[in-house]
C-alpha atoms as a printed R data frame, in Angstrom:
    type eleno elety resid chain resno       x       y       z
1   ATOM     1    CA   MET     A     1 146.439  92.597 190.546
2   ATOM     2    CA   PRO     A     2 146.577  94.292 187.095
3   ATOM     3    CA   THR     A     3 143.503  94.437 184.897
4   ATOM     4    CA   ARG     A     4 143.825  91.828 182.166
5   ATOM     5    CA   VAL     A     5 142.962  92.716 178.555
6   ATOM     6    CA   TYR     A     6 142.488  90.398 175.593
7   ATOM     7    CA   ALA     A     7 142.504  91.891 172.073
8   ATOM     8    CA   GLU     A     8 141.667  90.852 168.527
9   ATOM     9    CA   LEU     A     9 142.914  93.070 165.683
10  ATOM    10    CA   TYR     A    10 141.474  93.009 162.167
11  ATOM    11    CA   GLY     A    11 141.815  94.969 158.949
12  ATOM    12    CA   CYS     A    12 144.430  96.926 157.055
13  ATOM    13    CA   ALA     A    13 147.841  98.105 158.230
14  ATOM    14    CA   ALA     A    14 146.317 101.351 159.541
15  ATOM    15    CA   SER     A    15 143.856  99.336 161.622
16  ATOM    16    CA   MET     A    16 146.705  97.187 162.959
17  ATOM    17    CA   ALA     A    17 148.566 100.355 163.939
18  ATOM    18    CA   ASP     A    18 145.463 101.535 165.816
19  ATOM    19    CA   GLY     A    19 145.367  98.234 167.680
20  ATOM    20    CA   GLU     A    20 149.061  98.376 168.551
21  ATOM    21    CA   ILE     A    21 148.624 101.911 169.883
22  ATOM    22    CA   ALA     A    22 145.544 100.927 171.906
23  ATOM    23    CA   LEU     A    23 147.419  98.073 173.565
24  ATOM    24    CA   GLY     A    24 150.477 100.230 174.156
25  ATOM    25    CA   LEU     A    25 148.385 102.874 175.898
26  ATOM    26    CA   LEU     A    26 146.573 100.276 177.991
27  ATOM    27    CA   ARG     A    27 149.793  98.596 179.032
28  ATOM    28    CA   GLY     A    28 151.091 102.031 179.998
29  ATOM    29    CA   LYS     A    29 148.133 102.306 182.384
30  ATOM    30    CA   GLY     A    30 149.054  99.045 184.048
31  ATOM    31    CA   ALA     A    31 146.948  96.603 182.045
32  ATOM    32    CA   GLU     A    32 148.242  93.086 181.429
33  ATOM    33    CA   ILE     A    33 147.762  91.776 177.863
34  ATOM    34    CA   VAL     A    34 146.563  88.160 177.892
35  ATOM    35    CA   ASP     A    35 146.153  85.591 175.132
36  ATOM    36    CA   SER     A    36 142.521  84.501 175.531
37  ATOM    37    CA   PRO     A    37 139.156  86.101 176.307
38  ATOM    38    CA   GLU     A    38 138.583  83.604 179.105
39  ATOM    39    CA   LYS     A    39 141.569  85.015 181.023
40  ATOM    40    CA   ALA     A    40 140.594  88.649 180.471
41  ATOM    41    CA   ASP     A    41 138.796  91.195 182.630
42  ATOM    42    CA   ILE     A    42 138.144  93.342 179.536
43  ATOM    43    CA   ASN     A    43 137.894  92.239 175.902
44  ATOM    44    CA   LEU     A    44 138.854  94.495 172.997
45  ATOM    45    CA   ILE     A    45 138.212  94.089 169.286
46  ATOM    46    CA   VAL     A    46 139.614  96.444 166.636
47  ATOM    47    CA   THR     A    47 137.281  95.998 163.676
48  ATOM    48    CA   CYS     A    48 137.272  96.304 159.885
49  ATOM    49    CA   ALA     A    49 134.254  97.262 157.782
50  ATOM    50    CA   VAL     A    50 135.668  97.481 154.262
51  ATOM    51    CA   LYS     A    51 133.643  94.576 152.813
52  ATOM    52    CA   GLY     A    52 130.250  93.045 153.514
53  ATOM    53    CA   PRO     A    53 131.575  89.582 154.475
54  ATOM    54    CA   THR     A    54 134.195  91.205 156.722
55  ATOM    55    CA   SER     A    55 131.475  93.202 158.455
56  ATOM    56    CA   ASP     A    56 129.477  90.014 159.018
57  ATOM    57    CA   ARG     A    57 132.536  88.339 160.500
58  ATOM    58    CA   MET     A    58 133.052  91.290 162.839
59  ATOM    59    CA   VAL     A    59 129.466  90.988 164.073
60  ATOM    60    CA   ALA     A    60 130.012  87.295 164.784
61  ATOM    61    CA   ARG     A    61 133.194  88.026 166.753
62  ATOM    62    CA   ILE     A    62 131.535  90.878 168.682
63  ATOM    63    CA   ARG     A    63 128.694  88.573 169.698
64  ATOM    64    CA   LYS     A    64 131.154  85.855 170.669
65  ATOM    65    CA   LEU     A    65 133.246  88.195 172.816
66  ATOM    66    CA   ARG     A    66 130.162  89.710 174.448
67  ATOM    67    CA   GLY     A    67 129.135  86.191 175.408
68  ATOM    68    CA   TYR     A    68 131.969  86.034 177.939
69  ATOM    69    CA   GLY     A    69 130.032  88.482 180.086
70  ATOM    70    CA   LYS     A    70 132.898  90.930 180.499
71  ATOM    71    CA   PRO     A    71 133.196  94.595 179.474
72  ATOM    72    CA   LEU     A    72 133.724  94.822 175.714
73  ATOM    73    CA   ILE     A    73 135.414  97.634 173.800
74  ATOM    74    CA   VAL     A    74 134.655  97.759 170.063
75  ATOM    75    CA   ALA     A    75 137.160  99.996 168.287
76  ATOM    76    CA   GLY     A    76 137.966 100.527 164.628
77  ATOM    77    CA   CYS     A    77 135.920 101.038 161.510
78  ATOM    78    CA   MET     A    78 132.722  99.260 162.617
79  ATOM    79    CA   ALA     A    79 132.407 101.755 165.475
80  ATOM    80    CA   SER     A    80 132.129 104.650 163.019
81  ATOM    81    CA   GLY     A    81 130.994 102.997 159.778
82  ATOM    82    CA   GLU     A    82 128.287 100.682 161.095
83  ATOM    83    CA   PRO     A    83 127.651 101.592 164.740
84  ATOM    84    CA   GLY     A    84 124.064 100.346 164.529
85  ATOM    85    CA   LYS     A    85 125.274  96.812 163.845
86  ATOM    86    CA   VAL     A    86 127.579  96.994 166.839
87  ATOM    87    CA   VAL     A    87 124.877  98.292 169.182
88  ATOM    88    CA   ARG     A    88 122.433  95.595 168.074
89  ATOM    89    CA   SER     A    89 125.079  92.915 168.631
90  ATOM    90    CA   ALA     A    90 126.454  94.274 171.909
91  ATOM    91    CA   PRO     A    91 124.233  97.025 173.387
92  ATOM    92    CA   ASP     A    92 126.525  97.526 176.356
93  ATOM    93    CA   ALA     A    93 129.792  97.721 174.397
94  ATOM    94    CA   TYR     A    94 132.043 100.794 174.445
95  ATOM    95    CA   LEU     A    95 132.542 102.171 170.918
96  ATOM    96    CA   ILE     A    96 135.743 103.955 169.853
97  ATOM    97    CA   PRO     A    97 136.072 105.167 166.213
98  ATOM    98    CA   PRO     A    98 139.494 104.967 164.524
99  ATOM    99    CA   LYS     A    99 140.240 108.683 164.811
100 ATOM   100    CA   GLU     A   100 139.612 108.532 168.566
101 ATOM   101    CA   ILE     A   101 141.715 105.478 169.414
102 ATOM   102    CA   THR     A   102 143.741 107.367 172.043
103 ATOM   103    CA   ARG     A   103 140.492 107.758 174.010
104 ATOM   104    CA   ILE     A   104 140.786 104.090 174.934
105 ATOM   105    CA   THR     A   105 142.541 104.876 178.216
106 ATOM   106    CA   SER     A   106 139.634 107.096 179.273
107 ATOM   107    CA   VAL     A   107 137.248 104.228 178.535
108 ATOM   108    CA   PHE     A   108 139.547 101.867 180.400
109 ATOM   109    CA   ALA     A   109 139.605 104.234 183.376
110 ATOM   110    CA   SER     A   110 135.818 104.372 183.515
111 ATOM   111    CA   ILE     A   111 135.551 100.575 183.358
112 ATOM   112    CA   VAL     A   112 138.023  99.958 186.180
113 ATOM   113    CA   GLY     A   113 136.750 102.845 188.294
114 ATOM   114    CA   ALA     A   114 139.796 105.088 187.951
115 ATOM   115    CA   SER     A   115 139.665 108.832 187.599
116 ATOM   116    CA   PRO     A   116 138.773 110.020 184.053
117 ATOM   117    CA   GLN     A   117 141.879 112.215 184.230
118 ATOM   118    CA   ASP     A   118 143.855 108.982 184.032
119 ATOM   119    CA   GLY     A   119 142.869 108.712 180.392
120 ATOM   120    CA   HIS     A   120 145.069 109.757 177.483
121 ATOM   121    CA   GLY     A   121 143.379 112.637 175.698
122 ATOM   122    CA   GLY     A   122 145.570 112.578 172.624
123 ATOM   123    CA   ASN     A   123 145.703 115.154 169.835
124 ATOM   124    CA   GLY     A   124 144.568 112.948 166.989
125 ATOM   125    CA   VAL     A   125 148.140 112.293 165.805
126 ATOM   126    CA   LYS     A   126 149.015 108.605 165.920
127 ATOM   127    CA   LEU     A   127 152.748 109.070 166.263
128 ATOM   128    CA   GLY     A   128 155.023 109.132 169.288
129 ATOM   129    CA   LEU     A   129 152.704 106.808 171.218
130 ATOM   130    CA   PRO     A   130 153.551 103.544 173.002
131 ATOM   131    CA   ARG     A   131 153.029 100.327 171.071
132 ATOM   132    CA   VAL     A   132 152.541  96.632 171.600
133 ATOM   133    CA   ARG     A   133 153.737  95.365 168.226
134 ATOM   134    CA   ARG     A   134 152.169  92.299 166.639
135 ATOM   135    CA   ASN     A   135 155.487  91.683 164.900
136 ATOM   136    CA   PRO     A   136 158.603  92.933 166.727
137 ATOM   137    CA   VAL     A   137 160.513  93.559 163.491
138 ATOM   138    CA   VAL     A   138 157.773  95.557 161.714
139 ATOM   139    CA   ALA     A   139 156.957  99.184 162.534
140 ATOM   140    CA   ILE     A   140 153.616 100.374 161.132
141 ATOM   141    CA   VAL     A   141 153.880 104.147 160.775
142 ATOM   142    CA   PRO     A   142 150.739 106.142 159.813
143 ATOM   143    CA   VAL     A   143 151.515 109.166 157.648
144 ATOM   144    CA   SER     A   144 147.973 110.538 157.372
145 ATOM   145    CA   GLU     A   145 144.383 109.880 158.388
146 ATOM   146    CA   GLY     A   146 141.395 109.650 156.047
147 ATOM   147    CA   CYS     A   147 141.102 109.718 152.257
148 ATOM   148    CA   ARG     A   148 141.550 113.014 150.409
149 ATOM   149    CA   TRP     A   149 139.572 111.849 147.365
150 ATOM   150    CA   SER     A   150 136.630 110.324 149.297
151 ATOM   151    CA   LYS     A   151 134.496 110.047 146.149
152 ATOM   152    CA   CYS     A   152 134.680 106.364 145.158
153 ATOM   153    CA   SER     A   153 131.102 105.133 144.902
154 ATOM   154    CA   PHE     A   154 131.761 101.785 146.607
155 ATOM   155    CA   CYS     A   155 133.961 102.854 149.518
156 ATOM   156    CA   ILE     A   156 132.922 103.173 153.162
157 ATOM   157    CA   VAL     A   157 136.182 104.843 154.288
158 ATOM   158    CA   PRO     A   158 134.718 108.392 154.210
159 ATOM   159    CA   ARG     A   159 132.294 107.195 156.890
160 ATOM   160    CA   THR     A   160 134.770 105.192 158.943
161 ATOM   161    CA   ARG     A   161 137.632 107.713 158.835
162 ATOM   162    CA   PRO     A   162 136.087 111.070 157.857
163 ATOM   163    CA   GLY     A   163 138.208 114.061 156.929
164 ATOM   164    CA   TYR     A   164 141.799 114.122 155.790
165 ATOM   165    CA   GLY     A   165 145.071 115.286 157.256
166 ATOM   166    CA   SER     A   166 148.754 114.455 156.815
167 ATOM   167    CA   TYR     A   167 151.240 114.243 159.676
168 ATOM   168    CA   PRO     A   168 154.440 116.336 159.544
169 ATOM   169    CA   ILE     A   169 157.501 114.706 157.987
170 ATOM   170    CA   ARG     A   170 159.556 115.430 161.123
171 ATOM   171    CA   MET     A   171 157.133 113.400 163.277
172 ATOM   172    CA   ILE     A   172 157.052 110.499 160.802
173 ATOM   173    CA   LEU     A   173 160.849 110.566 160.607
174 ATOM   174    CA   GLU     A   174 161.159 110.476 164.390
175 ATOM   175    CA   GLU     A   175 158.702 107.573 164.650
176 ATOM   176    CA   ALA     A   176 160.665 105.624 162.033
177 ATOM   177    CA   ARG     A   177 164.024 106.419 163.678
178 ATOM   178    CA   LYS     A   178 162.804 105.386 167.114
179 ATOM   179    CA   SER     A   179 161.308 102.142 165.731
180 ATOM   180    CA   ILE     A   180 164.589 101.234 164.038
181 ATOM   181    CA   GLU     A   181 166.481 101.886 167.271
182 ATOM   182    CA   GLU     A   182 164.026  99.543 169.039
183 ATOM   183    CA   GLY     A   183 164.918  96.727 166.652
184 ATOM   184    CA   CYS     A   184 162.368  97.057 163.840
185 ATOM   185    CA   ARG     A   185 163.767  96.084 160.454
186 ATOM   186    CA   GLU     A   186 160.784  97.009 158.300
187 ATOM   187    CA   VAL     A   187 158.962 100.332 158.324
188 ATOM   188    CA   TRP     A   188 155.503 100.194 156.768
189 ATOM   189    CA   LEU     A   189 154.369 103.663 155.766
190 ATOM   190    CA   THR     A   190 150.603 103.425 155.835
191 ATOM   191    CA   SER     A   191 147.647 105.605 154.940
192 ATOM   192    CA   GLN     A   192 144.239 105.348 153.328
193 ATOM   193    CA   ASP     A   193 146.047 106.745 150.263
194 ATOM   194    CA   MET     A   194 149.793 107.356 150.312
195 ATOM   195    CA   GLY     A   195 149.537 109.053 146.925
196 ATOM   196    CA   SER     A   196 147.998 112.215 148.377
197 ATOM   197    CA   TYR     A   197 150.471 112.724 151.220
198 ATOM   198    CA   GLY     A   198 150.920 116.394 152.056
199 ATOM   199    CA   LEU     A   199 148.597 117.742 149.378
200 ATOM   200    CA   GLU     A   200 146.712 119.925 151.845
201 ATOM   201    CA   SER     A   201 149.922 121.955 152.075
202 ATOM   202    CA   GLY     A   202 149.649 122.814 148.389
203 ATOM   203    CA   ARG     A   203 152.036 120.202 146.975
204 ATOM   204    CA   ASN     A   204 152.552 116.464 147.080
205 ATOM   205    CA   LEU     A   205 155.277 115.649 149.601
206 ATOM   206    CA   LEU     A   206 155.479 111.880 149.121
207 ATOM   207    CA   PRO     A   207 158.826 111.822 147.237
208 ATOM   208    CA   GLU     A   208 160.326 114.142 149.859
209 ATOM   209    CA   LEU     A   209 159.044 111.889 152.651
210 ATOM   210    CA   LEU     A   210 160.602 108.787 151.083
211 ATOM   211    CA   GLU     A   211 163.923 110.513 150.397
212 ATOM   212    CA   THR     A   212 164.067 111.782 153.989
213 ATOM   213    CA   ILE     A   213 163.374 108.376 155.540
214 ATOM   214    CA   ASN     A   214 165.808 106.717 153.153
215 ATOM   215    CA   GLY     A   215 168.491 108.974 154.649
216 ATOM   216    CA   LEU     A   216 168.131 107.469 158.130
217 ATOM   217    CA   ASP     A   217 170.989 105.394 159.508
218 ATOM   218    CA   GLY     A   218 170.623 101.718 160.314
219 ATOM   219    CA   PHE     A   219 169.614  98.384 158.811
220 ATOM   220    CA   PHE     A   220 166.010  98.613 157.629
221 ATOM   221    CA   TYR     A   221 163.681  98.555 154.642
222 ATOM   222    CA   VAL     A   222 160.625 100.699 153.922
223 ATOM   223    CA   ARG     A   223 157.396  99.369 152.445
224 ATOM   224    CA   VAL     A   224 155.326 102.116 150.867
225 ATOM   225    CA   GLY     A   225 151.578 101.627 151.269
226 ATOM   226    CA   MET     A   226 148.769 101.836 148.735
227 ATOM   227    CA   MET     A   227 148.709 104.774 146.308
228 ATOM   228    CA   ASN     A   228 145.723 105.618 144.131
229 ATOM   229    CA   PRO     A   229 146.739 106.560 140.568
230 ATOM   230    CA   ILE     A   230 144.851 109.862 140.513
231 ATOM   231    CA   TYR     A   231 147.507 111.954 142.278
232 ATOM   232    CA   LEU     A   232 150.683 110.424 140.867
233 ATOM   233    CA   ARG     A   233 151.207 111.857 137.376
234 ATOM   234    CA   PRO     A   234 152.578 115.278 138.527
235 ATOM   235    CA   ILE     A   235 155.133 113.630 140.853
236 ATOM   236    CA   LEU     A   236 155.893 110.489 138.885
237 ATOM   237    CA   ASP     A   237 159.514 111.210 137.953
238 ATOM   238    CA   LYS     A   238 160.407 112.261 141.515
239 ATOM   239    CA   LEU     A   239 158.460 109.334 142.978
240 ATOM   240    CA   ILE     A   240 160.263 106.769 140.824
241 ATOM   241    CA   SER     A   241 163.592 108.359 141.741
242 ATOM   242    CA   SER     A   242 162.745 108.140 145.449
243 ATOM   243    CA   PHE     A   243 161.876 104.434 145.066
244 ATOM   244    CA   LYS     A   244 165.459 103.804 143.971
245 ATOM   245    CA   GLY     A   245 166.681 104.579 147.496
246 ATOM   246    CA   GLU     A   246 168.631 101.714 149.055
247 ATOM   247    CA   HIS     A   247 166.199 101.345 151.959
248 ATOM   248    CA   ILE     A   248 163.004 101.396 149.862
249 ATOM   249    CA   PHE     A   249 161.426  98.078 148.874
250 ATOM   250    CA   LYS     A   250 160.854  97.970 145.106
251 ATOM   251    CA   PHE     A   251 157.170  97.352 145.745
252 ATOM   252    CA   LEU     A   252 154.288  99.349 144.290
253 ATOM   253    CA   HIS     A   253 150.692  98.951 145.492
254 ATOM   254    CA   LEU     A   254 148.592 100.650 142.807
255 ATOM   255    CA   PRO     A   255 144.873  99.736 142.793
256 ATOM   256    CA   VAL     A   256 143.187  99.838 139.387
257 ATOM   257    CA   GLN     A   257 139.819  98.294 140.505
258 ATOM   258    CA   SER     A   258 138.676  97.680 136.896
259 ATOM   259    CA   GLY     A   259 140.124  97.569 133.404
260 ATOM   260    CA   SER     A   260 137.010  99.213 131.973
261 ATOM   261    CA   ASP     A   261 136.968 103.000 131.701
262 ATOM   262    CA   LYS     A   262 133.177 102.884 131.752
263 ATOM   263    CA   VAL     A   263 133.160 101.059 135.069
264 ATOM   264    CA   LEU     A   264 135.924 103.271 136.491
265 ATOM   265    CA   LYS     A   265 133.795 106.302 135.655
266 ATOM   266    CA   SER     A   266 130.740 104.832 137.363
267 ATOM   267    CA   MET     A   267 132.939 103.984 140.357
268 ATOM   268    CA   ASN     A   268 134.019 107.660 140.345
269 ATOM   269    CA   ARG     A   269 137.633 106.606 140.710
270 ATOM   270    CA   GLY     A   270 139.022 109.769 139.113
271 ATOM   271    CA   HIS     A   271 141.431 107.869 136.845
272 ATOM   272    CA   ASP     A   272 141.193 105.766 133.706
273 ATOM   273    CA   SER     A   273 142.943 102.567 132.716
274 ATOM   274    CA   GLY     A   274 145.465 104.508 130.649
275 ATOM   275    CA   LEU     A   275 146.840 106.365 133.671
276 ATOM   276    CA   TYR     A   276 147.272 103.112 135.580
277 ATOM   277    CA   LEU     A   277 149.138 101.534 132.656
278 ATOM   278    CA   GLU     A   278 151.295 104.633 132.206
279 ATOM   279    CA   ILE     A   279 152.387 104.590 135.851
280 ATOM   280    CA   VAL     A   280 153.182 100.865 135.725
281 ATOM   281    CA   GLU     A   281 155.114 101.203 132.451
282 ATOM   282    CA   ARG     A   282 157.202 104.133 133.696
283 ATOM   283    CA   PHE     A   283 157.997 102.433 137.002
284 ATOM   284    CA   ARG     A   284 159.023  99.200 135.292
285 ATOM   285    CA   ARG     A   285 161.102 101.045 132.720
286 ATOM   286    CA   SER     A   286 163.228 102.433 135.560
287 ATOM   287    CA   ILE     A   287 162.891  99.517 138.012
288 ATOM   288    CA   PRO     A   288 162.357  96.336 135.924
289 ATOM   289    CA   GLU     A   289 162.312  94.011 138.942
290 ATOM   290    CA   LEU     A   290 159.521  96.019 140.629
291 ATOM   291    CA   THR     A   291 156.849  93.993 142.419
292 ATOM   292    CA   LEU     A   292 153.393  95.296 141.488
293 ATOM   293    CA   MET     A   293 150.286  94.741 143.583
294 ATOM   294    CA   THR     A   294 146.865  95.919 142.488
295 ATOM   295    CA   ASP     A   295 143.232  95.637 143.601
296 ATOM   296    CA   ILE     A   296 140.282  94.645 141.407
297 ATOM   297    CA   ILE     A   297 136.563  94.614 142.193
298 ATOM   298    CA   VAL     A   298 134.560  91.999 140.298
299 ATOM   299    CA   GLY     A   299 130.852  92.369 139.633
300 ATOM   300    CA   TYR     A   300 130.350  96.095 140.058
301 ATOM   301    CA   PRO     A   301 126.693  96.774 139.119
302 ATOM   302    CA   THR     A   302 127.592  98.495 135.819
303 ATOM   303    CA   GLU     A   303 130.049  95.780 134.726
304 ATOM   304    CA   ASP     A   304 129.005  93.819 131.637
305 ATOM   305    CA   GLU     A   305 130.879  91.048 129.846
306 ATOM   306    CA   ARG     A   306 132.883  93.467 127.712
307 ATOM   307    CA   ASP     A   307 133.922  95.402 130.812
308 ATOM   308    CA   PHE     A   308 135.058  92.188 132.445
309 ATOM   309    CA   GLU     A   309 137.056  91.234 129.352
310 ATOM   310    CA   GLU     A   310 138.798  94.622 129.574
311 ATOM   311    CA   THR     A   311 139.701  93.834 133.188
312 ATOM   312    CA   LEU     A   312 141.277  90.557 132.065
313 ATOM   313    CA   GLU     A   313 143.125  92.459 129.350
314 ATOM   314    CA   ILE     A   314 144.613  94.957 131.804
315 ATOM   315    CA   VAL     A   315 145.896  92.094 133.950
316 ATOM   316    CA   TRP     A   316 147.626  90.580 130.927
317 ATOM   317    CA   LYS     A   317 149.048  93.992 129.961
318 ATOM   318    CA   SER     A   318 150.277  95.170 133.363
319 ATOM   319    CA   GLU     A   319 151.332  91.745 134.717
320 ATOM   320    CA   PRO     A   320 150.758  92.380 138.430
321 ATOM   321    CA   ASP     A   321 152.685  90.138 140.785
322 ATOM   322    CA   SER     A   322 149.780  90.107 143.226
323 ATOM   323    CA   VAL     A   323 146.087  91.023 142.953
324 ATOM   324    CA   ASN     A   324 143.555  91.571 145.717
325 ATOM   325    CA   VAL     A   325 140.419  90.273 143.988
326 ATOM   326    CA   SER     A   326 137.173  91.261 145.703
327 ATOM   327    CA   ARG     A   327 133.567  90.648 144.767
328 ATOM   328    CA   PHE     A   328 131.452  93.785 144.882
329 ATOM   329    CA   PHE     A   329 129.438  94.129 148.061
330 ATOM   330    CA   PRO     A   330 127.374  97.305 148.613
331 ATOM   331    CA   ARG     A   331 128.378  99.180 151.744
332 ATOM   332    CA   PRO     A   332 125.888 101.302 153.706
333 ATOM   333    CA   GLY     A   333 125.902 105.020 153.036
334 ATOM   334    CA   THR     A   334 127.877 104.760 149.798
335 ATOM   335    CA   PRO     A   335 126.536 105.933 146.417
336 ATOM   336    CA   ALA     A   336 126.487 102.305 145.202
337 ATOM   337    CA   TRP     A   337 124.503 101.121 148.244
338 ATOM   338    CA   ARG     A   338 121.170 100.981 146.404
339 ATOM   339    CA   SER     A   339 122.553  99.746 143.062
340 ATOM   340    CA   ARG     A   340 121.026  96.602 141.638
341 ATOM   341    CA   PRO     A   341 123.572  93.801 142.055
342 ATOM   342    CA   LEU     A   342 124.596  91.437 139.291
343 ATOM   343    CA   PRO     A   343 123.426  87.797 139.484
344 ATOM   344    CA   PRO     A   344 125.559  85.892 142.036
345 ATOM   345    CA   ASP     A   345 126.418  83.137 139.567
346 ATOM   346    CA   VAL     A   346 127.775  85.702 137.093
347 ATOM   347    CA   VAL     A   347 129.947  87.315 139.758
348 ATOM   348    CA   ALA     A   348 131.161  83.910 140.968
349 ATOM   349    CA   ARG     A   349 132.160  82.853 137.445
350 ATOM   350    CA   ARG     A   350 133.979  86.109 136.738
351 ATOM   351    CA   THR     A   351 135.781  85.921 140.069
352 ATOM   352    CA   ARG     A   352 136.949  82.378 139.327
353 ATOM   353    CA   VAL     A   353 138.173  83.301 135.832
354 ATOM   354    CA   LEU     A   354 139.961  86.427 137.060
355 ATOM   355    CA   ASN     A   355 141.697  84.528 139.860
356 ATOM   356    CA   GLU     A   356 142.894  81.923 137.366
357 ATOM   357    CA   VAL     A   357 144.342  84.619 135.089
358 ATOM   358    CA   CYS     A   358 145.950  86.446 138.007
359 ATOM   359    CA   ASP     A   359 147.560  83.211 139.240
360 ATOM   360    CA   GLU     A   360 148.924  82.450 135.779
361 ATOM   361    CA   VAL     A   361 150.409  85.921 135.429
362 ATOM   362    CA   ALA     A   362 151.846  85.850 138.956
363 ATOM   363    CA   LEU     A   363 153.450  82.454 138.395
364 ATOM   364    CA   ARG     A   364 155.121  83.697 135.222
365 ATOM   365    CA   ARG     A   365 156.456  86.711 137.118
366 ATOM   366    CA   ASN     A   366 157.737  84.555 139.967
367 ATOM   367    CA   GLU     A   367 159.414  82.021 137.665
368 ATOM   368    CA   ARG     A   368 161.791  84.783 136.572
369 ATOM   369    CA   TRP     A   369 163.248  84.777 140.077
370 ATOM   370    CA   VAL     A   370 164.171  81.068 140.152
371 ATOM   371    CA   GLY     A   371 167.946  80.775 140.439
372 ATOM   372    CA   TRP     A   372 168.356  84.244 141.961
373 ATOM   373    CA   THR     A   373 170.725  84.426 144.918
374 ATOM   374    CA   GLY     A   374 170.922  87.419 147.212
375 ATOM   375    CA   GLU     A   375 170.107  88.958 150.551
376 ATOM   376    CA   ALA     A   376 166.647  88.891 152.127
377 ATOM   377    CA   LEU     A   377 165.187  89.980 155.450
378 ATOM   378    CA   VAL     A   378 163.301  87.424 157.548
379 ATOM   379    CA   ASP     A   379 160.198  89.306 158.670
380 ATOM   380    CA   GLU     A   380 157.723  86.652 159.846
381 ATOM   381    CA   MET     A   381 157.273  83.032 160.838
382 ATOM   382    CA   GLY     A   382 155.903  80.661 158.226
383 ATOM   383    CA   MET     A   383 152.610  78.823 158.540
384 ATOM   384    CA   LYS     A   384 154.361  75.492 159.127
385 ATOM   385    CA   HIS     A   385 156.706  74.769 162.024
386 ATOM   386    CA   GLY     A   386 160.325  75.394 161.122
387 ATOM   387    CA   THR     A   387 159.522  77.710 158.198
388 ATOM   388    CA   TRP     A   388 160.186  81.423 157.838
389 ATOM   389    CA   ILE     A   389 159.177  84.136 155.384
390 ATOM   390    CA   CYS     A   390 161.864  86.463 154.130
391 ATOM   391    CA   ARG     A   391 161.654  89.362 151.674
392 ATOM   392    CA   ASN     A   392 164.244  90.423 149.142
393 ATOM   393    CA   TYR     A   393 164.712  93.995 147.918
394 ATOM   394    CA   ALA     A   394 161.627  93.655 145.679
395 ATOM   395    CA   TYR     A   395 159.506  92.504 148.665
396 ATOM   396    CA   LYS     A   396 159.128  89.043 147.181
397 ATOM   397    CA   PRO     A   397 157.980  86.529 149.828
398 ATOM   398    CA   ILE     A   398 160.422  83.620 150.026
399 ATOM   399    CA   VAL     A   399 159.729  80.566 152.192
400 ATOM   400    CA   LEU     A   400 162.762  79.154 154.013
401 ATOM   401    CA   ARG     A   401 163.127  76.099 156.210
402 ATOM   402    CA   SER     A   402 165.252  76.355 159.343
403 ATOM   403    CA   ASP     A   403 165.015  75.147 162.929
404 ATOM   404    CA   GLU     A   404 166.907  78.272 163.998
405 ATOM   405    CA   ASN     A   405 165.017  81.433 164.994
406 ATOM   406    CA   LEU     A   406 165.716  83.724 162.039
407 ATOM   407    CA   LEU     A   407 163.217  86.498 162.755
408 ATOM   408    CA   GLY     A   408 164.780  89.876 162.006
409 ATOM   409    CA   ARG     A   409 167.901  88.312 160.492
410 ATOM   410    CA   LEU     A   410 169.422  89.221 157.149
411 ATOM   411    CA   VAL     A   411 170.139  86.037 155.218
412 ATOM   412    CA   GLU     A   412 171.524  85.019 151.858
413 ATOM   413    CA   VAL     A   413 169.095  82.807 149.964
414 ATOM   414    CA   GLU     A   414 168.843  80.994 146.672
415 ATOM   415    CA   ILE     A   415 165.375  80.852 145.122
416 ATOM   416    CA   THR     A   416 164.677  77.269 144.073
417 ATOM   417    CA   GLU     A   417 160.987  77.123 143.122
418 ATOM   418    CA   ALA     A   418 158.155  79.454 142.148
419 ATOM   419    CA   LYS     A   419 154.494  79.372 143.112
420 ATOM   420    CA   PRO     A   420 151.887  82.001 142.167
421 ATOM   421    CA   HIS     A   421 151.869  83.652 145.597
422 ATOM   422    CA   PHE     A   422 155.352  82.963 146.963
423 ATOM   423    CA   LEU     A   423 158.780  81.531 146.259
424 ATOM   424    CA   TYR     A   424 160.706  78.696 147.887
425 ATOM   425    CA   GLY     A   425 164.285  79.359 148.860
426 ATOM   426    CA   ARG     A   426 167.369  77.645 150.255
427 ATOM   427    CA   LEU     A   427 169.292  79.226 153.110
428 ATOM   428    CA   VAL     A   428 172.812  79.875 151.842
429 ATOM   429    CA   ASN     A   429 174.257  81.986 154.643
430 ATOM   430    CA   ARG     A   430 173.355  84.091 157.681
431 ATOM   431    CA   VAL     A   431 174.528  87.614 156.939
432 ATOM   432    CA   GLY     A   432 173.437  89.592 159.974
């Protein structure tokens, strides 16, 4: 009887890719993937440690899974960023940091009593490996590991994924090609910072990477992951040109984190608000329908009321379609770890006000799409039965209603209503 494994995956796209690889390797060793910890012989959790509340949630899940009395593997960013928390919560757990995810088969072999040689040693490159995809139409393709900048005062990534290295274009291209042949319709290029891809070679290779992947045959779209502003000015013209490729979603994830140059300096972000605005303006000048996502931290210890007002101002100026708003939480081992936090009520008020402004701006952006008719790719099931989420060329999420299974289908839709975080659409025709 095969060894049964239950898994929970948390975190960013890179963490999801790690989880998919882990399950693919385990299945390749004969494991059966089951849908509940009660059914499992081994439980696996791939963790995230980016925020304090997320870390607390991971601890709760680790304790819960340990309570089943079965071997527990804790992989992901908690294993490297906060191993002490993991050990205190589950002293007998097996820890696997993100950069060592291919070691999971060696751990599996030791648990089930197989020879250690049965493990997959791996070479640190997370490409060309078997997968168990969470979504059969989405291929998550890592292009690098670690953050080249690694200086932001609030960020735990240098601890969780230390070092930096980009994967060769030929390997990324082959992973994307193979995924498309297997039926994937979206390719998510992911990294801790896409904006620095290839820089260790002496030049930024991101535009070349996008142009190369855009040249692949088949029906697919590419979502480009988060890019920090600091590396983009020298390649901006080429980058914008590469985004015009027919297979590239017109979607830019550009985190600003604050609208205050004073706060950005204390965060050690390496960029100012002017660079962020310049990049947004130049992208939108060439691609007016671009969807912009950004990230903002509220309540950084050096943020005063004027700084917060400048953050509101940059939202009004740049008009992001989507904003990841996060309250500041100090992370262990970071330069901001010992900083004196702002009063919780101040942070709560600022967070509420910022969310209200972001929703207003996003709704205005989305209202421009009402009445649009065109093609969109159905890439996930909706939250309600009989609903589906499709994305148009600008990666706008459009909710459709249909009793038919539309996953992976190209459809023609008419956008009928706008909400701050999504659009409602009417199915006009099934294209492919």
